Every structure is written in C-alpha cells, then in structure tokens.
C-alpha positions as CSV (number, residue, x, y, z in Angstrom):
1,M,-29.9,65.0,-2.2
2,H,-28.1,65.7,1.3
3,R,-24.4,66.1,1.6
4,R,-23.4,62.5,2.5
5,G,-25.8,61.3,-0.4
6,F,-23.8,63.8,-2.7
7,L,-20.7,62.5,-1.6
8,H,-21.9,58.7,-2.3
9,A,-23.0,59.8,-5.8
10,S,-19.6,61.5,-6.5
11,L,-17.5,58.5,-5.3
12,L,-19.7,55.9,-6.9
13,A,-19.7,57.9,-10.2
14,S,-15.8,57.8,-10.2
15,L,-16.0,54.0,-9.6
16,G,-18.1,53.7,-12.5
17,C,-16.2,55.4,-15.2
18,G,-14.1,52.6,-16.5
19,A,-13.1,52.0,-20.1
20,R,-14.8,49.6,-22.4
21,L,-13.4,46.1,-22.8
22,A,-15.5,44.8,-25.9
23,G,-12.2,43.8,-27.4
24,F,-10.4,42.4,-24.2
25,P,-9.5,38.7,-24.7
26,F,-11.4,37.3,-21.9
27,D,-10.8,33.7,-21.0
28,R,-13.8,31.6,-21.8
29,S,-14.8,28.3,-20.5
30,S,-12.5,25.4,-20.6
31,K,-13.4,21.9,-21.3
32,S,-13.2,19.1,-18.8
33,Q,-9.8,17.9,-17.6
34,G,-11.1,14.7,-15.6
35,L,-12.2,13.7,-12.2
36,D,-9.1,15.4,-10.5
37,S,-9.9,18.8,-11.8
38,V,-11.4,21.6,-9.7
39,E,-14.5,23.2,-11.3
40,V,-14.4,27.0,-10.9
41,T,-17.5,28.9,-12.4
42,Y,-17.4,32.8,-12.3
43,F,-20.8,34.9,-12.2
44,S,-19.4,38.5,-11.2
45,V,-17.6,40.5,-8.7
46,G,-16.6,37.9,-6.1
47,C,-19.5,35.3,-6.9
48,L,-17.7,31.9,-7.8
49,L,-19.0,28.3,-7.5
50,I,-16.2,25.9,-6.6
51,R,-16.7,22.3,-7.0
52,Y,-14.5,19.3,-6.7
53,Q,-15.8,15.6,-6.9
54,G,-19.3,16.5,-5.8
55,A,-18.2,18.9,-2.9
56,A,-19.2,22.3,-3.7
57,V,-18.7,25.8,-2.1
58,L,-20.3,29.3,-3.4
59,T,-18.4,32.4,-2.7
60,D,-20.1,36.2,-2.2
61,P,-23.6,35.7,-3.8
62,F,-24.1,38.4,-6.3
63,W,-25.7,38.2,-9.8
64,S,-27.7,41.6,-9.7
65,H,-25.8,44.5,-11.3
66,R,-27.8,47.6,-10.4
67,P,-27.5,51.2,-12.2
68,L,-25.9,53.7,-10.1
69,S,-29.0,55.7,-9.8
70,E,-30.5,52.8,-7.9
71,V,-27.4,52.4,-5.9
72,I,-27.4,55.8,-4.7
73,A,-31.0,56.5,-3.5
74,S,-33.4,53.4,-4.2
75,P,-33.9,49.9,-2.8
76,L,-32.0,47.3,-4.5
77,A,-33.8,44.8,-6.8
78,H,-32.8,41.4,-7.6
79,D,-32.0,40.4,-11.4
80,H,-34.5,37.4,-11.0
81,Q,-33.8,36.0,-14.5
82,E,-29.9,36.1,-13.9
83,I,-30.4,34.4,-10.6
84,D,-32.8,31.6,-11.9
85,R,-30.3,30.9,-14.6
86,H,-28.0,29.4,-12.1
87,R,-30.3,27.8,-9.3
88,S,-29.9,24.1,-10.8
89,L,-26.2,24.4,-10.1
90,M,-26.6,25.0,-6.3
91,G,-28.2,22.0,-5.1
92,D,-25.1,20.5,-3.8
93,V,-23.5,23.7,-2.1
94,T,-22.9,22.9,1.6
95,A,-20.9,26.2,2.3
96,V,-21.3,29.8,1.4
97,L,-18.4,31.9,2.3
98,V,-18.8,35.6,2.3
99,G,-15.9,38.0,2.3
100,H,-17.5,41.1,3.5
101,S,-20.9,42.4,3.6
102,H,-21.2,45.3,1.0
103,Y,-24.4,44.6,-1.2
104,D,-22.0,43.5,-4.3
105,H,-20.9,40.6,-2.1
106,C,-24.0,39.4,-0.5
107,L,-27.2,40.5,-2.0
108,G,-27.8,37.3,-3.7
109,L,-27.6,35.5,-0.4
110,E,-31.6,35.8,0.2
111,P,-32.9,34.7,-3.1
112,I,-30.3,31.9,-3.9
113,S,-30.4,30.4,-0.2
114,K,-33.6,28.2,-1.2
115,S,-31.8,26.6,-4.0
116,L,-28.7,25.5,-1.7
117,H,-28.4,22.0,-0.1
118,P,-30.7,21.9,3.0
119,T,-27.6,21.5,5.4
120,A,-25.8,24.5,4.0
121,R,-24.2,26.8,6.1
122,V,-23.3,30.6,5.5
123,Y,-19.6,31.5,7.0
124,G,-19.1,35.4,7.3
125,S,-18.9,38.3,9.6
126,Q,-20.8,39.2,12.8
127,T,-22.1,42.1,10.6
128,L,-23.4,39.8,8.1
129,K,-25.5,37.9,10.9
130,H,-26.7,41.3,12.0
131,L,-27.7,42.1,8.4
132,Y,-29.6,39.1,7.9
133,A,-31.3,38.6,11.2
134,P,-34.8,39.8,10.0
135,V,-34.5,37.6,6.8
136,R,-35.7,34.0,6.8
137,L,-32.8,32.3,5.0
138,G,-33.7,28.8,6.3
139,R,-29.9,28.2,7.4
140,S,-27.5,29.5,9.9
141,I,-25.2,32.3,9.4
142,I,-21.7,31.4,11.5
143,P,-19.7,34.2,12.4
144,M,-16.0,33.9,11.9
145,N,-14.6,36.8,13.7
146,K,-13.0,35.0,16.6
147,A,-12.1,32.2,14.2
148,A,-10.1,34.3,11.8
149,A,-6.4,33.3,11.3
150,T,-3.6,36.1,10.7
151,P,0.1,35.6,10.2
152,Q,0.5,35.1,13.8
153,K,-2.8,33.3,14.7
154,M,-3.6,29.8,13.8
155,G,-7.3,30.4,13.6
156,E,-10.1,27.6,13.7
157,W,-10.8,25.3,10.8
158,Q,-14.6,24.8,10.1
159,L,-15.9,21.4,9.0
160,S,-18.6,21.8,6.3
161,S,-22.0,20.0,6.9
162,C,-21.1,17.5,4.3
163,G,-17.7,16.4,5.9
164,R,-16.0,16.8,2.8
165,M,-14.6,20.3,3.0
166,R,-12.7,22.2,5.9
167,I,-12.6,26.1,5.9
168,L,-10.3,28.3,7.2
169,P,-11.2,32.1,7.8
170,I,-8.6,34.4,7.3
171,L,-8.5,38.1,8.4
172,S,-8.5,40.3,5.3
173,G,-8.9,43.8,4.3
174,H,-11.0,46.2,2.1
175,P,-9.1,49.2,0.1
176,D,-10.7,52.4,0.2
177,Q,-13.0,52.9,-2.9
178,W,-11.6,56.3,-4.0
179,L,-8.5,58.0,-2.7
180,C,-8.9,58.3,0.9
181,F,-12.9,57.7,1.1
182,H,-14.0,54.4,2.3
183,L,-18.0,53.9,2.3
184,W,-20.2,51.8,4.5
185,R,-17.3,50.4,6.8
186,E,-19.5,49.9,9.7
187,K,-19.1,46.7,12.2
188,L,-22.8,46.3,13.3
189,T,-23.3,45.5,16.9
190,K,-27.0,44.5,16.8
191,D,-29.5,43.0,14.6
192,L,-31.4,45.1,12.1
193,I,-35.0,45.6,12.5
194,E,-35.9,45.4,8.6
195,P,-34.1,43.4,5.8
196,P,-31.3,45.2,4.4
197,R,-32.7,47.0,1.1
198,K,-30.6,49.9,0.5
199,A,-26.7,49.8,-0.5
200,S,-26.1,51.7,2.8
201,D,-27.7,49.3,4.7
202,F,-24.9,46.7,3.7
203,Q,-22.2,47.8,6.2
204,E,-18.7,46.1,5.5
205,G,-18.1,44.4,8.8
206,I,-14.7,42.7,9.0
207,T,-13.2,41.4,5.6
208,L,-12.2,37.7,5.2
209,A,-10.2,35.5,2.9
210,Y,-10.8,31.7,3.2
211,L,-8.7,28.4,2.6
212,V,-11.0,25.6,1.5
213,D,-9.5,22.2,1.7
214,F,-11.5,19.4,-0.3
215,L,-11.0,16.0,1.8
216,D,-11.3,12.4,1.3
217,Q,-11.6,10.5,4.5
218,G,-10.0,13.5,6.5
219,A,-6.9,13.9,4.0
220,V,-6.4,17.1,1.8
221,Q,-7.0,16.3,-1.8
222,K,-7.2,19.6,-3.1
223,R,-6.5,23.3,-1.5
224,V,-8.3,26.6,-2.9
225,F,-7.6,30.0,-1.6
226,V,-10.3,32.7,-2.1
227,Q,-9.8,36.4,-1.5
228,T,-12.3,38.8,-2.9
229,S,-10.8,42.1,-2.0
230,S,-7.4,43.0,-0.6
231,T,-5.2,45.8,0.8
232,G,-2.0,43.7,0.7
233,F,0.2,42.1,3.5
234,P,-0.8,41.4,6.2
235,A,-4.5,41.2,5.0
236,G,-5.5,37.7,3.6
237,F,-2.1,35.9,4.9
238,A,-2.4,32.8,6.8
239,P,0.3,31.4,9.1
240,Q,3.3,30.1,7.0
241,S,2.9,26.8,8.9
242,V,-0.6,26.5,7.7
243,L,0.6,27.1,3.9
244,D,3.3,24.6,4.3
245,E,0.9,21.7,5.2
246,H,-0.4,21.4,1.8
247,P,0.3,23.7,-1.3
248,V,-2.5,25.9,-2.9
249,D,-3.7,24.2,-5.7
250,V,-5.9,27.1,-7.0
251,A,-5.7,30.8,-6.1
252,I,-8.9,33.2,-6.5
253,L,-7.7,36.8,-6.3
254,P,-9.3,40.2,-6.7
255,M,-7.7,42.4,-9.1
256,D,-6.3,44.4,-6.3
257,C,-3.8,41.6,-5.8
258,A,-2.6,41.8,-9.5
259,N,-2.1,45.4,-9.0
260,L,-0.1,45.0,-6.0
261,K,1.9,42.3,-7.7
262,V,2.7,44.9,-10.6
263,S,3.5,47.7,-8.4
264,G,6.4,45.5,-6.7
265,A,4.5,45.3,-3.3
266,T,6.5,42.6,-1.1
267,P,5.2,40.3,0.3
268,N,2.5,39.6,-2.0
269,L,-0.1,37.0,-2.1
270,I,0.6,35.7,-5.7
271,D,4.3,35.0,-5.0
272,T,3.5,33.8,-1.3
273,L,0.8,31.4,-2.6
274,K,2.6,30.2,-5.7
275,A,-0.5,28.5,-6.8
276,P,-0.2,26.8,-10.4
277,S,-3.4,28.4,-11.3
278,T,-4.8,31.8,-10.5
279,L,-8.4,33.3,-11.2
280,F,-8.5,36.8,-10.9
281,C,-12.0,38.4,-10.1
282,H,-13.6,41.7,-9.2
283,W,-12.4,43.5,-12.3
284,E,-15.7,45.1,-13.6
285,D,-18.0,47.9,-13.3
286,F,-20.9,46.3,-11.8
287,F,-23.3,49.3,-12.1
288,Q,-23.3,48.3,-15.8
289,P,-25.9,45.4,-16.9
290,K,-24.3,42.1,-17.6
291,S,-26.2,42.3,-20.9
292,G,-24.0,45.2,-22.1
293,V,-20.4,45.6,-23.2
294,P,-18.3,45.0,-20.1
295,K,-16.1,47.9,-18.6
296,E,-13.5,47.8,-16.0
297,I,-13.5,49.5,-12.7
298,M,-11.3,52.7,-13.1
299,K,-8.4,51.5,-11.0
300,V,-7.8,48.4,-13.1
301,D,-6.1,48.2,-16.3
302,L,-7.1,44.7,-17.6
303,P,-5.1,44.7,-20.7
304,A,-1.7,45.9,-19.1
305,L,-2.3,43.2,-16.3
306,K,-2.8,40.6,-18.8
307,A,0.1,41.3,-20.7
308,F,2.3,41.4,-17.6
309,F,1.1,37.9,-16.4
310,K,2.0,36.5,-19.8
311,N,5.6,36.6,-18.6
312,T,4.9,34.2,-16.2
313,P,4.4,31.0,-18.3
314,E,5.0,28.5,-15.7
315,R,1.9,29.4,-14.0
316,R,-1.7,29.7,-15.3
317,F,-3.5,33.2,-14.8
318,I,-7.2,33.3,-15.7
319,F,-8.9,36.5,-16.6
320,P,-12.7,35.3,-16.6
321,M,-15.6,36.4,-18.5
322,W,-18.9,36.4,-16.6
323,N,-20.7,33.0,-16.3
324,Q,-17.7,31.0,-17.5
325,R,-16.7,27.5,-16.1
326,F,-13.1,26.4,-15.9
327,N,-11.7,23.1,-15.1
328,I,-8.4,23.4,-13.5
329,G,-6.2,20.5,-13.1
C-alpha cells in the first residue's frame, strides 16, 4: 500500500473503533400523531426521509455500510437488499438534498434515483454535479454554491418541482475526520470521465445545510432544518432575519452539534434554532454492517449525550436507531 493509502487506512481505522452500543436506549418508531405531524424516517448517517402532508424530501442518500477493507482499496458495492427495502417509500420524493459529496452522504443516489418521483431534482454542490456527470440519473443535479446563505447573505430559495416545498441552502462545514487530518476535501472543477466507484472518488466539495419549508398555497406550514455535518458557528447558520420569519419546527442535526452544545460552544445551533424537536444523526460506525450490533464513532459518547439532553425536558431530543420512523407534532 502506498503512503497515502496507508494514511487513509490508519485514519479510517481510528474512526471505526467506537464502543459497542448493544444496550444503548435508542429511540424507536413512534405512532402517528395526526395530519399535522412531520414524519421523519432515519435510515443511516445523514440519510432521512422527511414527509409532511404528501410532500417529501430525501437527504444524503446512503444505505450501504461497507467494510473498512473495501473503503480503503476497492470499488464500493451497494447493499441492494437494504436499498430495495425502502424503494416503495420514495415515489413522492420531489427533492433530494445532499450535504456534501463524501460517499457516506451520496453513494445511494444512483440506485435510488429510479424510484423517486419523475420530477425530482437533486440539490447539492458543483462537486456533486461533476461527480455524477457520467451517471445517467434521469434527473437534474442543481448546484447550490452561489445560492447558499450565510449569516451575512440571504441566499436564494429553491422551489421544489411539486410546488409544495421551498428550500434554502446554507453554507455549512465539515470537521477533520481525525486530529488535523481531513480526507477527500477537494472541490472538483470538471466532470469525471468515469462514474465514481472508490471512496477517494467522492470528494467533499462545499458542505451545505438546508431549511425546508412545507407550503400550503405559498404559506409556510412547517419548517425543518437539516444539517448532516458541522464545525460550529458560522457553519450552518442562516441570517437571523430568515429564522425570525417562521420558527423551526423540527431540527435534524449531526452528533457534532450535540458535542458542541455539551462543550459550551457559543453560539450553537441547538440554542439558536430552539426547535421543539431535534433528531440527531450521523452517530454510527458505518464500517460495520447494519445487521450487527451498532457501534458509535469514536468521537461520540452517546450514553453521556443522551443523559445530558434529558435535563432539557421542555424540548424533545431523539436519538434514532436505523430504519425508524418518527411522527413529530
């Protein structure tokens, strides 16, 4: 193995040595709470299906946990059995939001694309568009690099093809994977010639968070915030005037945000958004099969985090197990 490959292997091994979570009290699927609830299904890492009154959005399509040996040196295979389990849920998805272009956030885009609504569009970075240029997805990838909001920039809302959702991309950030090492962080400037197959093909590009507004005749009925990786302020923060227009009803945040909250980082998204319900994603060691005992990523202490958030009873904090559906009022 050449030097760079050895470095990749060492870092990935460090990421994959989390503790077993056989006894961790993950939250399980909840019963329906009525027509006004937001339905959120958590699949793995940053992959979630969010639905409200028939309008649906999919984030960071990824179902295929791959072993470390494959990630280091081999083409990445799809877990077709796991993907096929969920195809029937995707027919009304008219928007796919990709936070960044590492394989664990978009590997499932190609196989799931044929199951989406025919008019579905994919929102992501220019790098994502370059990655998938040689792949026949049957739908557009719309780069959000110029449209992304920041605390000082309003950004540009995108209307979904069904007309019942508007989406605001927000410039976010990706932490170093281990110590000061940051893998596969390039911003591609030209199309790939061959489809991406190895983990190193899936370069990061810019990182995005999203506000998703579910609309009824143009009026906002529910607002969902989605961020699947974080480095803290200003990453993922929208202009305060946008947040003041309508409260965030449901926040979907990575465990990085929980760690930042516990560390006392100010400002932090949990306190800025003040969502009544927050669901935490991207907690798992995704080099282990979903059929096995779940393990946490090394930098995450799930039991300690869950105990910490129990001290905020006025808000609901959800720590989901894979393939669980939650109805959030």
